[in-house]
VMD Tcl script that builds the backbone (N, CA, C; Angstrom):
set m [mol new atoms 297]
animate dup $m
set s [atomselect $m all]
$s set {name element resname resid chain x y z} {
  {N N MET 1 A -23.755 -10.768 -18.312}
  {CA C MET 1 A -23.438 -10.758 -16.840}
  {C C MET 1 A -22.067 -9.596 -16.468}
  {N N PRO 2 A -22.303 -8.440 -15.848}
  {CA C PRO 2 A -21.318 -7.704 -15.696}
  {C C PRO 2 A -20.240 -8.532 -14.450}
  {N N ALA 3 A -18.937 -7.921 -15.557}
  {CA C ALA 3 A -17.085 -8.751 -14.443}
  {C C ALA 3 A -17.677 -8.115 -13.358}
  {N N LYS 4 A -17.241 -8.516 -12.333}
  {CA C LYS 4 A -16.881 -8.547 -10.927}
  {C C LYS 4 A -16.015 -7.492 -10.417}
  {N N LYS 5 A -15.906 -6.846 -9.894}
  {CA C LYS 5 A -14.262 -5.881 -9.938}
  {C C LYS 5 A -13.377 -6.723 -8.769}
  {N N LYS 6 A -12.345 -6.727 -9.170}
  {CA C LYS 6 A -11.045 -7.734 -8.342}
  {C C LYS 6 A -10.376 -6.690 -7.795}
  {N N ASN 7 A -10.217 -6.973 -6.140}
  {CA C ASN 7 A -9.762 -5.763 -5.456}
  {C C ASN 7 A -7.929 -6.762 -5.361}
  {N N THR 8 A -7.253 -5.980 -5.887}
  {CA C THR 8 A -5.994 -6.513 -6.516}
  {C C THR 8 A -5.064 -6.384 -5.094}
  {N N GLN 9 A -5.567 -5.805 -3.914}
  {CA C GLN 9 A -4.930 -5.758 -2.504}
  {C C GLN 9 A -5.304 -7.492 -1.870}
  {N N GLY 10 A -6.496 -7.964 -2.497}
  {CA C GLY 10 A -6.373 -8.933 -1.702}
  {C C GLY 10 A -7.434 -8.991 -0.516}
  {N N GLY 11 A -8.143 -7.890 -0.286}
  {CA C GLY 11 A -8.908 -7.510 0.607}
  {C C GLY 11 A -10.376 -8.192 0.711}
  {N N LEU 12 A -11.068 -7.893 1.517}
  {CA C LEU 12 A -12.724 -8.211 1.282}
  {C C LEU 12 A -13.126 -7.072 0.650}
  {N N MET 13 A -14.421 -7.081 -0.065}
  {CA C MET 13 A -15.116 -6.205 -0.819}
  {C C MET 13 A -16.634 -6.314 -0.273}
  {N N TYR 14 A -17.424 -5.405 -0.461}
  {CA C TYR 14 A -18.615 -5.078 -0.547}
  {C C TYR 14 A -19.327 -4.075 -1.265}
  {N N LYS 15 A -19.798 -4.534 -2.313}
  {CA C LYS 15 A -20.653 -3.464 -3.073}
  {C C LYS 15 A -19.396 -3.006 -3.912}
  {N N GLY 16 A -18.563 -3.439 -4.226}
  {CA C GLY 16 A -17.659 -2.665 -4.915}
  {C C GLY 16 A -16.839 -1.883 -4.184}
  {N N LYS 17 A -16.786 -1.404 -2.824}
  {CA C LYS 17 A -16.105 -1.133 -2.253}
  {C C LYS 17 A -15.100 -1.785 -1.195}
  {N N PRO 18 A -13.845 -1.623 -1.058}
  {CA C PRO 18 A -13.055 -2.156 0.194}
  {C C PRO 18 A -13.724 -2.041 1.211}
  {N N LEU 19 A -13.364 -2.957 2.117}
  {CA C LEU 19 A -14.305 -2.903 3.541}
  {C C LEU 19 A -12.822 -3.861 4.352}
  {N N LEU 20 A -12.451 -2.847 5.291}
  {CA C LEU 20 A -11.242 -3.038 6.430}
  {C C LEU 20 A -11.249 -2.998 7.701}
  {N N ARG 21 A -10.630 -4.425 8.375}
  {CA C ARG 21 A -10.819 -4.515 9.749}
  {C C ARG 21 A -9.754 -4.085 10.494}
  {N N ARG 22 A -9.886 -3.414 11.795}
  {CA C ARG 22 A -8.375 -3.143 12.757}
  {C C ARG 22 A -8.980 -3.321 13.997}
  {N N GLY 23 A -9.048 -4.582 14.621}
  {CA C GLY 23 A -9.322 -4.748 15.616}
  {C C GLY 23 A -11.181 -4.639 15.784}
  {N N ASN 24 A -11.641 -3.766 16.720}
  {CA C ASN 24 A -13.100 -3.487 16.549}
  {C C ASN 24 A -13.348 -2.188 15.758}
  {N N LEU 25 A -12.615 -1.762 15.134}
  {CA C LEU 25 A -12.838 -0.809 13.773}
  {C C LEU 25 A -13.311 -1.465 12.516}
  {N N LEU 26 A -14.230 -0.794 11.354}
  {CA C LEU 26 A -14.323 -1.359 10.253}
  {C C LEU 26 A -14.516 -0.111 9.134}
  {N N TYR 27 A -13.366 -0.078 8.281}
  {CA C TYR 27 A -13.726 0.920 7.707}
  {C C TYR 27 A -14.038 0.396 6.071}
  {N N TYR 28 A -15.066 1.253 5.687}
  {CA C TYR 28 A -15.859 0.998 4.190}
  {C C TYR 28 A -15.404 2.187 3.266}
  {N N GLY 29 A -15.030 1.644 2.084}
  {CA C GLY 29 A -14.924 3.041 1.261}
  {C C GLY 29 A -13.800 3.110 0.284}
  {N N ASN 30 A -13.238 3.077 -0.888}
  {CA C ASN 30 A -12.410 3.828 -1.024}
  {C C ASN 30 A -11.360 4.781 -0.492}
  {N N PRO 31 A -10.276 4.570 -0.088}
  {CA C PRO 31 A -9.585 5.798 0.497}
  {C C PRO 31 A -8.953 6.704 -0.178}
  {N N GLU 32 A -9.544 6.839 -1.642}
  {CA C GLU 32 A -8.917 8.068 -2.614}
  {C C GLU 32 A -10.414 9.040 -2.368}
  {N N ASP 33 A -11.767 8.313 -1.957}
  {CA C ASP 33 A -12.918 9.232 -2.131}
  {C C ASP 33 A -12.838 10.400 -1.151}
  {N N LYS 34 A -13.608 11.276 -1.351}
  {CA C LYS 34 A -13.832 12.420 -0.481}
  {C C LYS 34 A -14.538 12.019 0.985}
  {N N TYR 35 A -15.488 11.009 0.943}
  {CA C TYR 35 A -16.193 10.373 2.297}
  {C C TYR 35 A -16.055 8.771 2.493}
  {N N ILE 36 A -15.791 8.303 3.505}
  {CA C ILE 36 A -15.798 7.210 3.985}
  {C C ILE 36 A -16.749 6.937 5.616}
  {N N ILE 37 A -16.748 5.242 5.448}
  {CA C ILE 37 A -17.497 5.279 6.855}
  {C C ILE 37 A -16.674 4.351 7.547}
  {N N MET 38 A -16.800 4.756 9.058}
  {CA C MET 38 A -15.997 3.733 10.039}
  {C C MET 38 A -17.214 3.335 11.039}
  {N N MET 39 A -17.163 2.078 11.349}
  {CA C MET 39 A -17.934 1.487 12.057}
  {C C MET 39 A -17.090 0.909 12.743}
  {N N THR 40 A -17.641 0.977 14.128}
  {CA C THR 40 A -17.106 0.661 15.677}
  {C C THR 40 A -17.741 -0.604 16.443}
  {N N VAL 41 A -17.455 -1.900 16.589}
  {CA C VAL 41 A -18.144 -2.742 17.098}
  {C C VAL 41 A -18.094 -2.243 18.550}
  {N N LEU 42 A -19.032 -2.202 19.132}
  {CA C LEU 42 A -19.418 -2.053 20.852}
  {C C LEU 42 A -19.646 -3.446 21.374}
  {N N GLU 43 A -20.383 -4.171 21.447}
  {CA C GLU 43 A -20.397 -5.562 21.724}
  {C C GLU 43 A -20.735 -6.764 21.010}
  {N N SER 44 A -20.179 -7.784 21.645}
  {CA C SER 44 A -20.431 -8.761 20.313}
  {C C SER 44 A -20.681 -10.025 21.290}
  {N N THR 45 A -21.614 -11.060 20.753}
  {CA C THR 45 A -21.786 -12.370 21.440}
  {C C THR 45 A -21.347 -13.577 20.635}
  {N N LYS 46 A -20.957 -14.361 21.296}
  {CA C LYS 46 A -20.027 -15.709 20.990}
  {C C LYS 46 A -21.026 -16.371 20.775}
  {N N ILE 47 A -20.975 -17.181 19.498}
  {CA C ILE 47 A -22.307 -18.294 19.012}
  {C C ILE 47 A -21.273 -19.342 18.626}
  {N N ILE 48 A -21.076 -20.398 19.531}
  {CA C ILE 48 A -20.363 -21.346 18.851}
  {C C ILE 48 A -19.339 -21.239 19.501}
  {N N ASP 49 A -18.164 -21.321 18.406}
  {CA C ASP 49 A -16.856 -20.486 18.705}
  {C C ASP 49 A -16.404 -19.196 17.671}
  {N N LEU 50 A -17.563 -18.524 17.684}
  {CA C LEU 50 A -17.752 -17.006 16.846}
  {C C LEU 50 A -17.984 -15.885 17.076}
  {N N ASP 51 A -17.694 -15.211 17.102}
  {CA C ASP 51 A -17.831 -13.884 17.740}
  {C C ASP 51 A -19.056 -13.114 16.398}
  {N N VAL 52 A -20.021 -12.626 17.125}
  {CA C VAL 52 A -21.232 -11.760 16.124}
  {C C VAL 52 A -21.299 -10.622 16.777}
  {N N SER 53 A -21.533 -9.895 16.047}
  {CA C SER 53 A -21.545 -8.278 16.387}
  {C C SER 53 A -23.125 -8.223 16.729}
  {N N THR 54 A -23.209 -7.744 17.858}
  {CA C THR 54 A -24.364 -7.330 18.452}
  {C C THR 54 A -25.134 -5.354 18.480}
  {N N SER 55 A -23.719 -4.912 18.470}
  {CA C SER 55 A -24.408 -3.633 18.459}
  {C C SER 55 A -22.856 -2.654 17.726}
  {N N VAL 56 A -23.486 -2.027 16.823}
  {CA C VAL 56 A -22.120 -1.272 15.942}
  {C C VAL 56 A -22.933 0.336 16.015}
  {N N VAL 57 A -21.243 1.343 15.790}
  {CA C VAL 57 A -21.616 2.027 15.619}
  {C C VAL 57 A -21.252 2.503 14.447}
  {N N VAL 58 A -21.782 3.278 13.536}
  {CA C VAL 58 A -21.612 3.731 12.034}
  {C C VAL 58 A -21.437 5.521 11.938}
  {N N GLN 59 A -20.318 5.864 11.361}
  {CA C GLN 59 A -20.379 6.999 11.339}
  {C C GLN 59 A -20.160 7.207 9.693}
  {N N LEU 60 A -20.492 7.947 9.294}
  {CA C LEU 60 A -20.245 9.191 7.835}
  {C C LEU 60 A -19.034 9.956 8.346}
  {N N GLN 61 A -17.743 10.011 7.400}
  {CA C GLN 61 A -17.106 10.914 8.081}
  {C C GLN 61 A -16.302 11.204 6.541}
  {N N THR 62 A -15.646 12.622 7.054}
  {CA C THR 62 A -14.654 13.379 5.280}
  {C C THR 62 A -13.562 12.308 5.546}
  {N N ASN 63 A -12.849 12.868 4.491}
  {CA C ASN 63 A -11.968 11.479 4.621}
  {C C ASN 63 A -10.640 12.556 3.365}
  {N N ASP 64 A -10.716 13.799 3.748}
  {CA C ASP 64 A -9.797 14.773 2.964}
  {C C ASP 64 A -8.407 14.836 3.390}
  {N N ILE 65 A -8.325 15.251 4.920}
  {CA C ILE 65 A -7.229 15.438 5.406}
  {C C ILE 65 A -7.185 14.338 6.314}
  {N N PRO 66 A -5.872 13.326 6.756}
  {CA C PRO 66 A -5.657 12.339 7.542}
  {C C PRO 66 A -5.785 12.703 8.889}
  {N N GLY 67 A -6.336 12.557 9.864}
  {CA C GLY 67 A -6.143 13.195 11.430}
  {C C GLY 67 A -7.183 14.125 11.514}
  {N N LYS 68 A -7.756 14.516 10.505}
  {CA C LYS 68 A -8.577 15.699 10.965}
  {C C LYS 68 A -10.258 15.431 10.077}
  {N N GLU 69 A -10.435 14.136 10.183}
  {CA C GLU 69 A -11.500 13.599 9.921}
  {C C GLU 69 A -12.841 14.425 10.484}
  {N N LYS 70 A -13.935 14.888 10.110}
  {CA C LYS 70 A -15.197 15.181 10.114}
  {C C LYS 70 A -16.418 14.784 10.573}
  {N N VAL 71 A -17.050 14.184 11.602}
  {CA C VAL 71 A -18.422 13.263 11.220}
  {C C VAL 71 A -19.630 14.010 11.049}
  {N N LEU 72 A -19.695 13.576 10.057}
  {CA C LEU 72 A -21.295 13.774 9.327}
  {C C LEU 72 A -22.287 13.323 9.772}
  {N N LYS 73 A -22.472 12.062 9.612}
  {CA C LYS 73 A -23.937 11.417 10.165}
  {C C LYS 73 A -23.429 10.258 11.509}
  {N N LYS 74 A -24.032 10.131 12.317}
  {CA C LYS 74 A -23.559 8.912 13.118}
  {C C LYS 74 A -24.909 7.965 13.746}
  {N N ALA 75 A -25.080 6.557 13.909}
  {CA C ALA 75 A -26.087 5.665 14.111}
  {C C ALA 75 A -25.460 4.835 14.761}
  {N N GLU 76 A -26.657 3.724 15.976}
  {CA C GLU 76 A -25.927 2.942 16.587}
  {C C GLU 76 A -27.020 1.758 15.454}
  {N N ARG 77 A -26.724 0.682 15.392}
  {CA C ARG 77 A -26.922 -0.206 14.762}
  {C C ARG 77 A -27.259 -2.072 15.483}
  {N N ASP 78 A -27.882 -2.624 15.314}
  {CA C ASP 78 A -28.130 -3.598 15.992}
  {C C ASP 78 A -27.410 -4.665 14.883}
  {N N GLY 79 A -26.238 -5.062 14.851}
  {CA C GLY 79 A -25.899 -6.053 14.203}
  {C C GLY 79 A -24.770 -5.247 12.933}
  {N N LEU 80 A -23.831 -6.236 12.621}
  {CA C LEU 80 A -22.989 -5.761 11.370}
  {C C LEU 80 A -23.590 -5.434 10.078}
  {N N PHE 81 A -24.560 -6.112 9.449}
  {CA C PHE 81 A -25.457 -6.148 8.701}
  {C C PHE 81 A -26.153 -4.883 8.464}
  {N N SER 82 A -26.826 -4.554 9.177}
  {CA C SER 82 A -27.717 -3.507 9.683}
  {C C SER 82 A -26.815 -2.302 9.104}
  {N N ALA 83 A -25.467 -2.131 10.222}
  {CA C ALA 83 A -24.710 -0.796 9.903}
  {C C ALA 83 A -23.786 -0.969 8.716}
  {N N LEU 84 A -23.636 -1.934 7.741}
  {CA C LEU 84 A -23.212 -1.930 6.701}
  {C C LEU 84 A -24.096 -1.097 5.754}
  {N N ASP 85 A -25.820 -1.966 5.850}
  {CA C ASP 85 A -26.870 -1.152 5.018}
  {C C ASP 85 A -27.175 -0.031 5.216}
  {N N VAL 86 A -27.096 0.837 6.270}
  {CA C VAL 86 A -27.302 2.272 6.290}
  {C C VAL 86 A -25.712 2.912 6.059}
  {N N GLY 87 A -25.076 2.253 6.398}
  {CA C GLY 87 A -23.394 3.180 5.606}
  {C C GLY 87 A -23.082 3.029 4.263}
  {N N GLU 88 A -23.658 2.481 3.920}
  {CA C GLU 88 A -23.690 1.688 2.463}
  {C C GLU 88 A -24.186 3.433 1.688}
  {N N PHE 89 A -25.852 3.176 2.057}
  {CA C PHE 89 A -26.730 4.238 1.825}
  {C C PHE 89 A -25.927 5.482 1.902}
  {N N TRP 90 A -25.547 5.872 2.655}
  {CA C TRP 90 A -24.810 7.241 3.719}
  {C C TRP 90 A -23.998 7.108 2.374}
  {N N LEU 91 A -23.187 6.726 2.240}
  {CA C LEU 91 A -21.703 6.752 1.784}
  {C C LEU 91 A -22.242 7.194 0.227}
  {N N GLU 92 A -23.146 6.038 -0.246}
  {CA C GLU 92 A -23.408 6.469 -2.098}
  {C C GLU 92 A -23.840 7.710 -1.957}
  {N N GLU 93 A -24.704 8.047 -0.856}
  {CA C GLU 93 A -25.687 9.408 -1.039}
  {C C GLU 93 A -24.551 10.669 -1.089}
  {N N ALA 94 A -23.973 10.616 -0.060}
  {CA C ALA 94 A -22.638 11.756 -0.057}
  {C C ALA 94 A -21.804 11.741 -1.079}
  {N N LEU 95 A -21.294 10.594 -2.215}
  {CA C LEU 95 A -20.642 10.627 -3.148}
  {C C LEU 95 A -21.314 11.269 -4.295}
  {N N SER 96 A -22.978 10.876 -4.335}
  {CA C SER 96 A -23.546 11.636 -5.320}
  {C C SER 96 A -23.757 12.844 -5.642}
  {N N GLU 97 A -23.949 13.291 -4.394}
  {CA C GLU 97 A -24.393 14.688 -3.828}
  {C C GLU 97 A -22.961 15.419 -4.399}
  {N N ASN 98 A -21.501 14.716 -4.213}
  {CA C ASN 98 A -20.213 15.676 -4.506}
  {C C ASN 98 A -19.836 15.991 -5.591}
  {N N SER 99 A -20.356 14.812 -6.568}
  {CA C SER 99 A -20.284 14.733 -8.062}
  {C C SER 99 A -20.515 15.819 -9.093}
}
mol reanalyze $m
mol bondsrecalc $m
mol representation Tube
mol addrep $m
């Protein structure tokens, strides 16, 4: 079995890439890479005492120059898992085309 990558910063990892949350924004991908995924939670529902995302906008954007990001693809999905799924696909596709 291959060894899992350990995040030295102690944050969340998803499929070997960092996942960072800042309020209603989630960032997925390595900050050093040319592309990154940004997800915005538009709506959430409270289930017992837990907020569950029901509407999420996912964007593939460039990560070259801070403050000058360009959105390449954008979609709205129901739920965080669906947004992560499409975002991970877009990110892998963009990074492999760039290599």
